[in-house]
C-alpha positions as CSV (number, residue, x, y, z in Angstrom):
1,M,221.8,-75.9,-157.9
2,A,222.4,-71.9,-158.5
3,R,220.6,-71.5,-154.9
4,W,222.8,-74.4,-153.2
5,V,226.0,-72.5,-154.5
6,S,225.0,-69.1,-153.4
7,N,223.9,-70.5,-149.8
8,T,227.7,-72.1,-149.8
9,S,228.9,-68.7,-151.0
10,Y,227.3,-66.8,-148.3
11,S,228.3,-69.8,-145.3
12,R,231.8,-69.2,-146.2
13,T,231.7,-65.3,-146.4
14,R,230.0,-65.0,-143.3
15,P,232.8,-65.5,-140.8
16,V,234.5,-63.0,-142.6
17,W,231.6,-60.5,-142.6
18,I,230.9,-61.4,-138.7
19,L,234.6,-60.2,-137.9
20,S,234.5,-57.1,-139.9
21,M,231.4,-55.8,-137.9
22,V,232.5,-56.9,-134.9
23,L,236.1,-56.5,-135.1
24,P,235.7,-52.4,-135.5
25,L,233.0,-52.5,-132.2
26,L,236.1,-54.6,-130.1
27,F,239.0,-51.8,-131.0
28,S,236.5,-49.0,-130.8
29,T,235.7,-50.0,-127.0
30,A,239.3,-50.4,-126.4
31,G,240.3,-47.0,-127.7
32,R,237.6,-45.4,-125.3
33,A,240.2,-46.0,-122.4
34,E,241.6,-43.3,-120.8
35,K,245.1,-43.1,-120.8
36,I,246.0,-42.3,-117.0
37,R,249.4,-42.0,-115.0
38,T,249.7,-42.4,-111.4
39,A,252.6,-41.4,-109.4
40,I,253.8,-43.3,-106.0
41,P,256.9,-42.5,-103.7
42,S,258.4,-46.1,-104.4
43,A,257.3,-49.5,-106.1
44,S,256.7,-51.4,-102.6
45,I,253.6,-53.5,-100.9
46,H,252.4,-50.0,-100.0
47,Y,251.2,-49.3,-103.4
48,L,250.5,-52.7,-104.3
49,S,247.1,-51.6,-105.1
50,L,247.9,-50.0,-107.8
51,Y,249.4,-53.0,-109.6
52,V,246.8,-55.2,-108.3
53,A,244.1,-53.0,-110.3
54,E,246.3,-53.4,-113.5
55,E,247.0,-57.0,-113.5
56,K,243.1,-58.0,-112.1
57,G,241.6,-55.9,-114.9
58,F,240.0,-53.5,-112.0
59,F,241.3,-50.1,-114.2
60,R,240.6,-52.0,-117.6
61,E,236.7,-52.3,-116.3
62,E,236.7,-48.9,-115.4
63,E,237.6,-48.0,-119.4
64,L,241.4,-46.6,-118.1
65,E,244.7,-47.7,-119.1
66,N,247.2,-46.2,-116.2
67,E,250.6,-46.1,-116.2
68,I,252.6,-46.5,-113.0
69,V,255.5,-44.1,-112.1
70,S,257.7,-43.4,-109.2
71,I,257.7,-40.1,-108.0
72,G,257.6,-39.5,-104.2
73,G,257.6,-35.8,-102.1
74,P,257.6,-32.6,-103.4
75,T,259.0,-33.9,-106.5
76,G,255.9,-35.9,-107.3
77,I,253.5,-33.0,-106.1
78,A,255.7,-30.7,-108.7
79,A,254.7,-33.5,-111.3
80,L,251.1,-33.6,-110.7
81,L,250.6,-30.1,-110.6
82,S,252.6,-29.3,-114.1
83,G,249.9,-31.9,-115.4
84,A,252.8,-35.0,-116.2
85,V,251.1,-37.0,-113.6
86,D,247.0,-37.4,-113.0
87,Y,247.1,-39.1,-109.6
88,S,249.6,-38.4,-107.0
89,G,250.4,-40.6,-103.8
90,A,252.3,-38.2,-102.1
91,G,249.4,-37.0,-99.9
92,G,251.3,-35.2,-97.0
93,S,253.4,-33.7,-99.2
94,G,250.4,-32.1,-101.4
95,M,248.8,-31.2,-98.4
96,R,251.9,-29.0,-96.9
97,A,251.7,-27.1,-100.6
98,V,248.2,-26.2,-100.2
99,I,249.3,-24.5,-96.7
100,S,252.8,-23.6,-97.7
101,G,252.1,-22.3,-101.3
102,G,248.6,-22.5,-102.0
103,A,248.7,-25.3,-104.4
104,P,245.6,-26.0,-106.4
105,L,245.5,-29.7,-105.4
106,K,243.2,-31.8,-102.7
107,V,243.6,-35.1,-101.3
108,I,240.4,-37.5,-102.5
109,M,241.5,-40.7,-100.6
110,F,243.4,-42.3,-98.1
111,Q,244.5,-46.3,-98.5
112,T,244.7,-47.0,-95.0
113,E,242.9,-46.1,-91.5
114,R,246.6,-46.6,-89.8
115,V,250.4,-45.8,-90.5
116,T,252.0,-49.3,-91.6
117,W,255.1,-48.3,-90.0
118,Y,257.0,-51.0,-87.8
119,L,259.3,-50.2,-84.8
120,V,262.6,-52.0,-85.5
121,T,265.8,-52.5,-83.5
122,G,268.9,-53.5,-83.4
123,P,269.3,-56.4,-80.7
124,N,270.6,-54.8,-77.8
125,I,267.5,-52.9,-77.7
126,A,264.5,-54.6,-75.9
127,K,261.8,-51.9,-74.8
128,I,261.7,-48.5,-75.4
129,S,263.4,-47.4,-72.0
130,D,266.3,-49.3,-73.6
131,L,266.6,-46.1,-76.3
132,K,267.4,-43.1,-73.8
133,G,270.5,-41.3,-74.9
134,K,270.6,-43.4,-78.2
135,T,270.2,-42.5,-81.8
136,V,267.0,-43.2,-83.7
137,G,266.5,-43.1,-87.5
138,V,264.1,-41.0,-88.7
139,N,263.4,-40.3,-92.8
140,A,263.8,-36.5,-92.3
141,L,264.5,-34.4,-89.1
142,R,261.2,-32.8,-88.2
143,D,259.3,-34.8,-91.0
144,T,256.3,-37.3,-89.9
145,T,258.3,-39.9,-89.2
146,D,259.9,-38.0,-86.4
147,T,256.8,-36.3,-85.2
148,L,255.3,-39.7,-84.5
149,L,258.3,-41.9,-83.1
150,T,258.3,-38.6,-80.7
151,R,254.7,-39.0,-80.0
152,Y,255.1,-42.7,-79.6
153,F,258.2,-42.5,-77.2
154,E,256.3,-39.9,-75.2
155,G,253.6,-42.6,-74.5
156,H,256.0,-45.0,-73.2
157,G,258.0,-42.6,-70.9
158,L,260.6,-41.5,-73.1
159,A,260.9,-37.6,-73.7
160,A,261.4,-35.8,-76.7
161,G,265.0,-34.7,-75.8
162,D,266.0,-38.4,-73.9
163,F,267.0,-39.4,-77.2
164,N,269.0,-38.2,-80.5
165,R,267.9,-38.2,-84.2
166,V,269.5,-39.2,-87.4
167,A,268.4,-38.7,-91.1
168,L,268.2,-42.0,-92.7
169,G,266.1,-41.4,-95.9
170,T,263.6,-43.5,-97.0
171,S,265.9,-46.6,-98.6
172,P,265.3,-50.0,-96.4
173,S,268.7,-50.9,-97.4
174,T,270.0,-48.0,-95.5
175,V,267.8,-48.2,-92.5
176,I,268.8,-51.7,-92.0
177,A,272.8,-51.3,-92.8
178,A,272.3,-48.6,-90.5
179,L,270.8,-50.1,-87.6
180,K,273.4,-53.3,-88.6
181,S,276.1,-51.0,-88.1
182,G,275.3,-49.1,-84.9
183,V,274.7,-45.9,-86.7
184,A,271.0,-46.1,-85.0
185,E,269.5,-48.2,-82.5
186,A,265.9,-47.8,-83.6
187,A,264.0,-46.6,-86.8
188,M,261.0,-47.4,-88.8
189,L,260.3,-49.9,-91.7
190,D,257.1,-50.7,-94.0
191,P,255.7,-54.3,-93.8
192,A,257.7,-55.5,-96.8
193,S,260.9,-54.3,-95.1
194,I,260.2,-56.0,-92.2
195,V,260.8,-59.3,-93.8
196,R,264.0,-58.7,-95.2
197,A,265.0,-56.9,-91.8
198,E,263.9,-60.1,-89.7
199,R,266.3,-62.1,-91.9
200,E,268.9,-59.8,-91.3
201,G,268.6,-60.2,-87.2
202,I,266.9,-56.8,-86.9
203,R,264.0,-56.8,-84.2
204,V,260.3,-55.5,-84.2
205,L,259.5,-54.0,-81.8
206,A,256.2,-52.4,-82.0
207,F,253.3,-51.7,-84.4
208,L,253.1,-48.4,-85.0
209,G,249.4,-48.5,-86.3
210,D,248.4,-49.6,-82.7
211,M,248.9,-46.5,-81.5
212,F,246.1,-44.3,-82.6
213,P,244.3,-43.9,-85.9
214,Y,246.3,-42.0,-88.9
215,P,245.5,-42.2,-92.2
216,F,248.3,-43.1,-94.5
217,Q,249.0,-43.0,-98.2
218,G,246.8,-40.1,-99.1
219,F,246.2,-39.4,-103.0
220,A,245.7,-36.0,-104.3
221,V,244.8,-34.3,-107.8
222,T,244.9,-30.9,-108.9
223,E,241.5,-28.8,-108.3
224,K,241.3,-28.5,-112.4
225,K,240.7,-32.2,-112.6
226,I,237.9,-32.1,-109.9
227,S,236.2,-29.6,-111.5
228,E,236.9,-30.8,-115.3
229,I,236.5,-34.5,-115.0
230,P,234.9,-35.8,-111.8
231,G,233.6,-38.7,-113.7
232,Q,237.2,-39.9,-114.4
233,I,238.6,-39.8,-110.5
234,K,235.4,-41.9,-109.4
235,R,236.4,-44.7,-111.8
236,W,240.2,-44.3,-110.5
237,L,238.8,-44.7,-106.8
238,R,236.4,-47.3,-107.6
239,A,239.3,-49.8,-109.1
240,V,241.7,-48.8,-106.3
241,I,239.3,-49.8,-103.7
242,R,238.2,-52.6,-105.4
243,S,242.0,-53.4,-105.4
244,L,242.5,-52.9,-101.7
245,M,239.7,-55.2,-100.8
246,F,241.1,-57.6,-103.0
247,I,244.6,-57.5,-101.4
248,R,242.7,-57.9,-97.6
249,D,240.2,-60.7,-98.7
250,D,243.0,-62.6,-100.8
251,V,246.2,-62.3,-99.9
252,E,247.4,-65.3,-101.7
253,G,246.1,-63.5,-105.2
254,A,247.6,-60.3,-103.9
255,T,251.0,-62.3,-103.3
256,D,250.8,-63.6,-107.1
257,V,250.7,-59.8,-108.5
258,A,253.3,-58.4,-105.9
259,I,256.0,-61.4,-106.9
260,K,255.1,-60.6,-110.5
261,R,255.4,-56.4,-110.4
262,L,257.6,-55.8,-107.5
263,K,260.7,-58.0,-108.0
264,F,261.6,-59.1,-104.6
265,G,264.7,-61.1,-105.8
266,S,265.5,-63.5,-103.1
267,I,262.4,-63.1,-100.6
268,G,260.4,-65.9,-101.2
269,R,256.7,-66.4,-101.6
270,A,255.8,-67.0,-98.0
271,L,258.1,-64.1,-96.6
272,V,256.0,-61.4,-99.1
273,S,252.6,-63.1,-98.6
274,D,253.8,-62.5,-94.6
275,G,254.5,-58.5,-95.4
276,I,251.3,-58.3,-97.4
277,R,249.6,-59.4,-94.0
278,R,251.4,-57.0,-91.6
279,Y,250.3,-53.9,-94.2
280,I,247.0,-55.0,-94.2
281,K,246.7,-54.8,-90.2
282,S,246.2,-51.0,-91.2
283,L,242.7,-51.2,-93.4
284,P,239.9,-50.7,-91.9
285,E,237.0,-53.3,-92.1
286,G,234.5,-53.1,-94.8
287,V,235.3,-50.7,-97.9
288,P,238.6,-48.8,-97.3
289,G,239.4,-45.5,-98.9
290,L,237.4,-42.9,-96.2
291,P,238.7,-42.3,-93.0
292,S,237.0,-41.4,-89.4
293,P,236.8,-38.0,-88.8
294,G,239.4,-38.7,-85.5
295,A,241.7,-40.0,-88.0
296,L,241.6,-37.3,-90.4
297,R,242.2,-34.6,-87.6
298,S,245.3,-36.8,-86.5
299,V,246.6,-36.6,-89.9
300,I,246.2,-32.8,-90.7
301,E,247.8,-32.4,-87.2
302,Y,251.1,-34.6,-87.6
303,D,251.5,-34.2,-91.3
304,V,250.3,-30.3,-91.8
305,R,250.2,-28.6,-88.6
306,V,253.3,-29.8,-86.8
307,P,255.5,-29.8,-89.1
308,L,254.7,-26.5,-90.4
309,K,254.2,-25.3,-87.0
310,I,250.6,-24.2,-87.7
311,K,248.6,-22.9,-84.4
312,E,245.2,-22.4,-86.0
313,E,242.8,-25.4,-86.8
314,I,242.8,-26.4,-90.3
315,P,239.1,-27.3,-91.8
316,V,239.2,-30.4,-93.6
317,D,237.7,-29.6,-96.4
318,R,240.9,-27.1,-97.0
319,L,243.3,-29.6,-97.8
320,M,240.7,-32.7,-98.9
321,N,237.8,-33.2,-101.1
322,L,236.4,-36.7,-99.8
323,K,233.2,-36.3,-101.6
324,F,234.1,-38.7,-104.5
325,V,235.5,-41.4,-102.1
326,E,232.0,-41.5,-100.1
327,E,230.0,-41.9,-103.2
328,V,232.2,-44.7,-104.6
329,R,232.1,-46.6,-100.8
330,K,228.1,-46.0,-100.8
331,Q,228.6,-47.9,-104.4
332,L,230.6,-50.4,-103.4
333,E,228.8,-51.1,-99.7
334,S,225.3,-51.5,-101.4
335,K,226.7,-53.8,-104.1
336,K,228.5,-55.9,-101.1
337,S,225.0,-55.7,-99.4
338,S,223.3,-56.7,-102.4
339,E,225.6,-59.7,-103.1
340,R,225.1,-60.9,-99.2
341,T,221.6,-61.3,-99.9
342,R,221.2,-63.3,-103.1
């Protein structure tokens, strides 16, 4: 009888004992997640990868707890250098800061192989030659958008002096309003904004990504992080690259995340999905993150040398450290190959 009571007592206390052993392990595992901050220029489809990595648990699987903050351009690079953020999506500004001010940072990846911008026009423009003598909107005078549009127009018989330029900034609402009011006859918009623009009568004239390979959406880190925490960089890269592959391979799943996190308002699901499909036209086949050598030369030319008016060649390793993304790409390619052979 006494033994029966003892066993009953044990059976009643066993769940509590097990929980007392398991819960500390669970909490200690969660406690190992490193808190990091990633800065992006804006909450848009261009940076949907960060939100997908959070929602699908890719950061969590790498024991990272990521916080997304919107800080773009030179301000985003200043935040990176000060330690306020760990990763910055202002790769172009970062590379120019390296050359013009000796900033101790490197670009570690590019999300796309090609630019994601689309050339859009008002209703009276049907072809590039119609823009002769007209005003074209750019983000800022002599910036990357200005340089790329000039290059694109030259390839279609329109010289740099054949059209006027006006700086419109980066707000899609401002660009659309300028096109509708006639302040500008043409401008560039990102894939998500195209959806809204077409609803308001704006015409899509061309996809600039068809022009030539030009990596886009570069992410930078400090040289201090490269030397002190290289493992974290590889884990961050793995999460983001897996996210890009998810977006490319599962548009509907990516649409779910976009609707939840990017707050599109009245834009319906079908239009959001269309914006994502337009975006993934810029992604390479296979594992993204490491552009081709020709593409890297293009981004140095048009993001750095042309804006800063530099004549001499700039070596890739002065601006970028791509060894981590190369390692991660090989790992993911090996994993995909193993899955196909099962």
